[in-house]
C-alpha positions in Angstrom: 36.6 32.9 -171.3 34.2 32.8 -174.2 32.2 29.7 -175.0 32.3 28.4 -178.5 30.3 25.7 -180.4 32.4 23.4 -182.4 29.8 21.9 -184.8 30.7 18.7 -186.7 29.1 18.5 -190.1 28.1 15.4 -192.0 27.2 15.0 -195.6 24.2 12.7 -196.6 25.2 10.0 -199.1 28.9 10.4 -198.4 30.6 7.0 -198.3 31.3 5.8 -194.8 34.9 4.8 -194.1 35.7 1.2 -193.3 34.7 -0.1 -189.8 38.3 -0.1 -188.5 38.7 3.6 -189.5 35.4 4.4 -187.8 36.6 2.7 -184.6 39.8 4.7 -184.7 37.8 7.9 -185.1 35.7 7.0 -182.1 38.8 6.3 -180.0 40.5 9.5 -181.1 37.3 11.5 -180.3 37.1 9.9 -176.9 40.7 10.8 -176.2 40.0 14.4 -177.4 37.0 14.6 -175.1 39.1 13.4 -172.2 41.7 16.1 -172.9 39.1 18.8 -173.0 37.6 17.6 -169.7 41.1 17.5 -168.1 42.0 21.0 -169.3 38.8 22.5 -168.0 37.7 23.6 -171.5 34.9 21.1 -171.8 31.4 22.4 -171.2 29.2 19.8 -173.1 29.3 17.7 -176.2 27.1 15.2 -178.0 26.6 13.3 -181.2 23.3 13.4 -183.0 21.2 10.9 -184.9 20.9 11.4 -188.6 18.9 14.4 -189.8 16.2 12.3 -191.4 14.9 11.4 -187.9 14.5 15.1 -187.0 11.1 16.8 -186.4 10.5 20.5 -187.0 8.1 22.3 -184.7 6.5 25.6 -185.8 4.2 27.7 -183.6 1.8 29.4 -186.0 -0.5 31.6 -183.9 -2.4 29.3 -181.6 -1.6 26.2 -183.7 1.5 24.0 -183.6 2.6 22.4 -186.8 5.2 19.5 -186.9 6.9 18.1 -190.0 9.2 15.2 -190.4 12.8 15.6 -191.5 15.4 18.3 -191.1 14.5 22.0 -191.2 17.1 22.8 -193.9 16.7 21.0 -197.2 20.4 20.3 -197.6 22.6 17.3 -197.9 24.9 18.7 -195.2 23.7 18.5 -191.6 24.9 18.9 -188.0 26.2 15.5 -186.8 27.4 16.5 -183.4 29.0 19.3 -181.4 31.3 20.4 -178.6 30.7 23.4 -176.4 34.0 24.5 -175.1 35.5 27.5 -173.3 38.5 29.2 -174.9 40.3 32.4 -174.3 40.0 33.6 -177.9 39.0 32.6 -181.4 42.5 31.3 -182.2 42.4 28.9 -179.3 38.9 27.8 -180.4 40.2 27.2 -183.9 43.1 25.1 -182.6 40.6 23.0 -180.6 38.4 22.6 -183.7 41.4 21.5 -185.8 42.1 18.8 -183.2 38.4 17.8 -183.1 38.2 17.6 -186.9 41.3 15.4 -187.0 39.8 13.1 -184.3 36.3 12.7 -185.8 37.3 12.9 -189.4 34.7 15.5 -190.4 34.7 19.3 -190.9 34.1 21.4 -187.8 32.5 24.9 -187.8 33.5 27.3 -185.0 30.9 29.8 -183.7 31.1 31.9 -180.5 28.1 32.3 -178.2 26.7 35.8 -177.9 27.5 37.7 -174.7 24.6 37.6 -172.3 
């Protein structure tokens, strides 16, 4: 089976849904996570803090330079992800559709390179 990253994207400044809707998304995501674990497709998953707390590290010769904030100057950022195992892209896309419905955000699907 191939491993895929299902990346959840968030948009800075986008209005947050009401608290009761957020709680429904959390519950739906927890349920989706449990289904992935039970099916054996779960590898790893995690939510991320907002991009404005990121630190970028660059090795420049013998010097290390750090800067505050996200690497990409964009209003769209990675908000979380799942790493899953799926037999093919179609199966990964079906999982991403379920994940997107659960968390209420767009999900990008990318396969890992073969090692």
